[in-house]
N, C-alpha and C positions, 0 to 999 in steps of 0.2 A: 574311619571316624566322618563322623557329620558335621559339616560347619554349618554354623547358623550366624547370621547376619542380628546381633542385639539390637539395633537401630531401625528395625522393618514395622510396620505396623504403626501400635501406639508405642511402641521404644522404651517399656517400662519393664518390671518386674514379672509382669504374669508370662514373657517369653520364658525366662529364665526358670522359672516354676513349671510350667510344660514341661520344657527340655529335660529339666528333671526327671521328673515321671514319667515322661515315654521312653527316656534313656533307662531307666529301671525296669519298668514294663516288657523294657524289647531286649535290653541287656546289650543296647547299640550305644559305643561311645559319642561322643558330641565336643565341638570347640562353639562354643559363644562370642564371636567377638563380637567388639565396638558396643559392649554393654551400656546400655541406659545415652549412646554417645546423644543423644539430642534432646538430654535431660538438664536442666541449671546444675545440677549435681551429678553428672555422667558417674559410671562405675558401680561397683556393688557399695549396699550401704548396711548397716545391722540388721535389717529386717531380709537384706536376700540372704545376707551371709548366714542365718539363723534356718531359712528354706533350705541350706547347700549341705548345712553342718547336721540337718535331720532326713536331710536324701544319703547323705553318706554314711551313716551311722543306720540306716533301716536298712540299705540297701549292700552296705559292708564296698563303699566305690572309694574309686579314690580321685580327691578332686583337685587340680592344680591352678593356682592364681586365687584360691579361696581367700583374699584377704581385703580388706577395708581399700575400695579404691580402684581396684584391677578394673582395666577394661577388655581383659580378657580371664577366660575358665574354660579348661580343659575338665572331662568328666568320665572317669573309665566307670562302670562298673563292673561287679565282681564277677568274675564264669560261675 
């Protein structure tokens, strides 16, 4: 499992969306820590959950921590 620091770079939702996409494309599981840590409202917001739910549905993936406001998400794509 790859661990990604969600506070790096711009520290927004783009790192989440990119991680989800690459995970589905490669089949590699990942853990995203400190999601949006530097933002005024850290953690997952509704639009981020929508992206997680779409990826989960498209790729038949498991997403642990996919609720409002968590600071960590584990995503495991289907084999």
